[in-house]
C-alpha positions, -999 to +999 in steps of 0.1 A: +212+684+810+202+648+808+171+655+829+159+683+805+166+662+775+147+632+790+117+654+799+117+668+763+118+633+748+090+622+772+069+652+762+074+645+725+064+609+730+033+619+749+023+644+722+029+618+695+008+592+713-020+617+719-020+625+682-020+588+673-049+582+696-068+612+681-061+599+646-072+564+655-104+578+670-111+598+638-105+566+617-129+547+639-157+574+637-189+556+631-210+568+602-246+573+612-278+580+592-310+594+607-341+614+600-360+640+620-392+625+604-389+590+619-366+571+643-347+539+637-372+510+635-401+534+638-430+541+615-425+564+585-451+592+585-476+589+556-465+623+542-435+604+527-456+576+512-481+570+483-509+579+508-494+613+514-473+637+493-449+609+483-419+631+489-385+619+502-380+622+539-354+644+554-321+625+559-290+635+578-257+618+584-225+621+604-192+604+607-182+603+570-147+589+571-116+608+559-107+599+523-144+597+512-147+609+476-185+603+472-215+589+489-243+566+476-278+561+489-301+532+482-336+529+497-354+496+493-381+473+507-369+437+513-404+426+523-421+429+488-448+420+481-459+405+514-437+406+546-451+372+556-437+357+523-412+382+507-403+373+472-382+403+462-366+436+472-384+466+458-361+496+450-374+530+460-345+554+455-310+552+441-285+581+444-247+581+438-218+606+436-233+626+464-204+650+474-187+639+505-192+672+523-230+669+520-245+663+555-280+653+544-309+658+522-339+680+530-375+665+527-388+665+492-354+670+476-355+642+450-355+661+417-321+666+399-323+703+404-328+698+442-299+675+447-263+685+456-242+693+425-227+662+409-252+638+424-266+612+399-299+594+402-306+558+394-338+541+385-362+528+411-384+497+404-410+519+389-384+524+361-380+561+368-354+583+384-362+599+417-379+589+450-409+566+451-423+563+486-436+533+505-468+519+491-470+483+503-498+462+489-502+442+521-488+442+556-461+463+574-430+466+554-394+476+562-378+504+543-340+503+545-321+535+538-285+526+532-257+551+529-223+542+516-190+562+518-168+555+488-132+561+481-140+571+445-163+591+423-182+566+402-185+568+364-219+576+350-238+543+352-259+531+322-283+518+333-282+534+367-299+506+386-294+494+421-276+463+408-252+484+386-245+507+415-237+479+439-214+463+413-196+497+407-192+502+445-175+468+450-140+473+465-147+511+471-168+511+503-150+528+532-181+528+555-218+521+554-248+527+576-285+522+575-317+535+588-348+513+589-383+526+589-417+508+586-449+515+569-484+499+566-511+514+544-539+530+563-565+526+535 
């Protein structure tokens, strides 16, 4: 009798530990952001820039942590106006309250009607909503695509600037990731 009880207890402990390990692995899932249009630290095709169609590139992500209530995306250029002597970060795209079950955005999907239901757009540094592609005045610039998993759905931001979004996200970021692409004008 003792042997059977002991084996049952051992089996329960093994199952409990296995479940704990699986849960820990799920909690440690790494959120990743990528694009089929360009690789990490690679050049962004001109299609997605002011020299092309100026449409947003396709983006996909994985590893959104459990408990995520919304996602936010900021695309900016920390090399403005000249990568040899940067003076500011130029904002290209601001999105927030992207539903957590969204797994990416197709190319050219930057109009409100194209975005997942509930998604809000912020203003870029051209003072308009939507995507504005790379258009560096000089040199090869970095374009940082930053994705945030949040534990809340944010209120409607007025104004919906990058600064307002970053302030609203404080204390709510569960995970974040980024994808960096580069661009230099050809003309």
